[in-house]
N, C-alpha and C positions, 0 to 999 in steps of 0.2 A: 586577657589573650591564647586561644587554643593552639596546641600544635601544629593543627593544621591550616592555622591562620599565618602561623611564624613560616611554616613551610612556602606558602603563598609568595608572602611578602619577599621572601629571599630569591624567590624564582623570579619576582618582580624588578627586584636589584639587579639580577644577575642578567637580566635580559637588557635592564639600563646599558650596563657594563658593555655588551656587547653589543651595542647599537653606538655607543660612542664611541668602541673602537674603531667600528665600520666606516664611520663618516671621517676619518681621519685616514684618508686616502692616501698620503703622502707617507703616512706613516707604514701602513701593512707589508708594504714589500722590503723595505730594510727590518723591519721588525720577524721577518722571516729569513729572508737572505742573510743576513748579516754574519751568522755563526758558520754559515756554510762557507761563505769568504773569508774566514778566520783558520778551519779547517783546511781550506786549498792551501793561500797563500802562507800561513805557518807551517803547514804540515810540508811545505817543498824547499820550503826557503831555511829552516830553521834546524839547528842542530845542538849539541851540546858536547858535556865532558864529564867525566866522573871522578870522586875522590874516598877512599876509605872503601870501596865497592867489596862485601865479603865473597871471597872465593875459598871455597873446601877441596883440597887433596887428600885424597882415596887413594893412598898406595898399599893393592893388593900383593907387589910383587915378594915372591919368595925368596929373592935374593939380593944381591948387594949394589947392584949398576942402579937401581933407580933414586936410592939416597942420593948422589951427586947431581940427580937431574932435579930433587924437588926442593934441593938447596940451592941450584942456579937460578930456578921461578921465583922463590922467594929474595933471591939477592937483587934479582934484573926487575923488579917491579918499578913500571918507570912513575918519575911524578909531574906531577902538576901544580903550578904557583907555590913549590915547596912543601906538597903534603901529596904520599904515595897514593896513587887512583888504585890500589887494592890493599885489601887487606889478605893477607891469606893464615889460613890455620892447615894445619893436617890431623888424618887419621887414616884408620885402614878396618879391613871388614864392613864394610858398607856395602848392600847391593844397590844397584839401578835404580828400581822403585822404592829402597829406601832415599835414596838421593833426591830423587824428584817430588818427593814427599816431603823434602828440605825445603825445599825451590819453592813449592808451593806456597808452605808456611812462610816463605818470607825470607828465612832463615840467611839464607845465601843467594847471591844472584849468579852462582855457576858453582858447578863442580866439575874434579876432574878426575877423572878414573882409572887408577892405572892395574893393568893385568896381571894376575899371578905368576904370567911365565916371560915378564918384561925382560927379567935378566937374561934366562935361556935364551930368548931370541937376539939379545944384542951381542950376546958371546959367540951365537955360529953367525953376526953377520946378516940377519934376516930381518924384514920388514915388521914392525910392528904396529898395532893401532892402538890408541889411549881416547878414550870416550870423552867426550866434553857435552856437559846438560848445559845452558844458559836458562835466566830468566828472560824467557823472550818477548814475554810481554811488554818488559821495560827494554826498549829495540834499542836506546841509545846507548845504558850499559853493555847490552850483551852481545852489539856488535865491535864496542871498543876491547871487551874481554877475547873476542873470539880472533880477531886481527891481533890481538897483542899474542894471544898462545898460538896462532898459526908461523908468525914471526918469531919467536921463539922457537919453535920446534923443526923451523928448516935450518936453525944449526946444530940438530941434536941427530941427525946421521939419520937412519933409513925410518922415521918414525911418521904414521901418518895420524889424519883425527877425524875423528868419526864425532859427528854434532846432531846427534836427534833433534826434529826439530817438535818438541813436548806440548806447545803449543799450536800448531800448524805453522804455515810460513806466513810471519808477519813481517810488515812494514813499519818505518817510525810514525804512519799515519793511523793504522791498529792503537798502538800507545795513544794517541793525542784524541780520538775521535771520543771515546768514554767519559774522558775529561771535560772537552768542551761543549757536550751536552751537558755535564754536572752543572759549568759554568754559566751556558746559559740557560738553564733553570735559575740559578741563583741571581744572577744580575735580574731576569726578566721579572721574577716573582719579588724581589726587593724595589725594585726601579718601578717597575707600573704599580704596585700597589701600594707606596708609600708618596709615589705624585700625586696618582689620584686622590689618594686623602688629603694630602697637603693641597693639592690645588682646590679640592671642594672646599676646605678649611677657609682659604685665603678669598675666595668668591663668594661664600655665604649659602654652597648649596647643600653642605652639609649638614646645615641650621634648617636651613629648607623643610630636606629631607624628613628629619627628625621631627618636624612640626606636623607630617602628616602623621597615622596609624602605627606607620612602617617603627617597629621597634629597633633598638642599638644591636640585638643580637642577631635581627636578621639581615642587616646593613655587613654585619661584619662576615657572615655565612654566605651572602649573598655575594660579597668580594671575593672572599675566600675560594666557593665553588669554579666563579668565575678563573678566577686562576688554574685551580687545579687544570681547567678542562684547558686553557689557553698553552699552559706551559706545557702539559701532555701532550698537546698536539703540536707542537714547536721539536719538540723531543722526537715524536714520528717522523715529521718531515723530516728533521737533521739526520734520521736513522737512516730514511730508505736513500737520502742524499748521498748517504756514506757508501751505501750498498751500488748505488746505480752508478754514481760520477766515478768513486775511486775502488770498489771491488773489496772495500769493508767485511772483515768475517768475523759472523756473530758463535761464541762458543757457548753460550750460558742460556738461563731463561728469560724469557720476556717478564711474566710474572713477577721475578726478584728483581730486575730492572725498573718495573713499575709501581714496586714496594717502595725500592729507595727513593726516587724520582717524588711520589705522593708525599713521603716522611719528609724530605730536603724542601720541597714546594712552601706544605706546610710554615716552616723554619723560616723560608725567605719572608713569607706571608707575614709571619709575626713579626720579622725584624722589619719590617716594612713598615708595620703601624708603630712600631714603636720609636723607627727614626721620625716619623711625620706627627707623631703628638708631639718628640721634644720640639721640633722645628717649628718656628713660627710664620715662615714662607717657601715657596718652593724654593727659591734661592737657597735658603739654607738648609731644605733637605738634601740636595744636589749635594750641597759640597760635605753633610754628614755621610750621604752613602757612597762617594768618591773615597772618601776617608777609610771604608771598611772595606769595599769591594774590589778598589783597584790593587791594594797590597795582595789579597787574594788570588788574584789572577797570576803573580809573579812569583810568591813564594811556595805555593799548594802541591805545585807537582803538578803543572797542566802542562806544561811543555816542557818538561827535562824534569828529571829525576829526581826526587829531594835529594840524593845522595853527591847532586852538582851542585847545591849550594853550600854556602859558609853555615857553621853550627849555630849562631845566633840568630839563622835566618830560619833555619830548621824547628828550633824551638818557637819559635812566632806559629810557624805551618802547622805543629801540632794542638796550636791554640784557635785553630781557624774551621769550621766546620767543612768548607771544602774540600780540606785534605781528605777528610774520611768519606764526603762522597766520592771523591776521587777514586781510592782504595778499593770501594766497592764495584763502584762502574767496572773499572777494570778487571777484578776478580770475575764478575760476574759474564762480562761481554768476551773477555781475552782467555782468561783462563778455565773458564766454565765452571767456576768453583760453586757450593751451595749457600744453603744458608748459613753453615756452620762459621763457615769461614768469613764472613761479612757481619758475625753477631756483634762483634765489638763496634763495629762504623756504626750500624743501626742501633745499637743503644746510645753512642754518642749523638749520633744525626737524631733520633726520638728525644734525647733530655735537650737537645738544638729545637726541637719543634715546640717541644713541651714549654719550656722556659720562655721563649721571644713570643709564641703566640698567646701563653696566657698571662704577660705583661703587656704582651700589645691591646686584647682584649680589656685589662684592668686600665691602660693609659685611656683606650678609644671614649669607655663607660664616663673617664672623669674628664676629659678634655671635651670631647663633642658637644 
């Protein structure tokens, strides 16, 4: 069979998948509307708290008045559920640009800069300004830190707080939207691929397809192309809805967003094929799907920062691919970072896609 014939058959399979989709009129509306509803209701209705969020205090003061202030901030740190909400470290001689790079790299959630003339101004009873840099891409944590610092410094005399918005004016919805896009792609690619193949196995459709000149490779390629187009279309609709309805702000590269989503979709398609090959029927597939995908929704930092979940759940989160998709999407869409910043996430997502897709193809050829 020539490559041209393989591609022609793959095209036919892809068209068949779209025709089946558009016959299910009741499915079309929730398919695209559900993620938008998730963003609106979860965005306005949910919040969170933090534990051990790393804060750096840069004390450039040449006098002694800042010493008690620094000590009081450390001792004043509030607790939540018996755990300190912040983990505070100290240094000196760091510029604001260096502090911003530390936040960009994810080393700190906030950096408090104490100026060199703090003691002089305190001695003269003059007002002084401290600069607080926060990782505003994590709106929950940064909001809690800002409120804490404002409440504390209100007791420290004539001290004001300058809070530069290094990523722009962000809200919780800006934190939520990139992760909901990744979550939608993950759920959609795994569930629709797996359920389609499991259903075709159950009713014998896949056997009838393979009795035609269409090869197994063409079936897999056609279904993969269908998923790539469908999931990217859902992502585009969701992004435009976030722009139009909620004023979401995009700071990064659309090409990098597309790259992350394509790789992640391939991994989801592979996982869906693996699950459908393992499952004997539709009911078994849906149980397997729920076992893997539902924990991903709650422990990978979609709705709350990872710092707000217990340590044992965080270990689970780092085993799930959605965690790295969320990190990459937020780094691009909120922080405006480039390929270097998401290289580790891309490598892990690529390995996920390679392993699941390879395993899925092998299992499909064996089971079909």
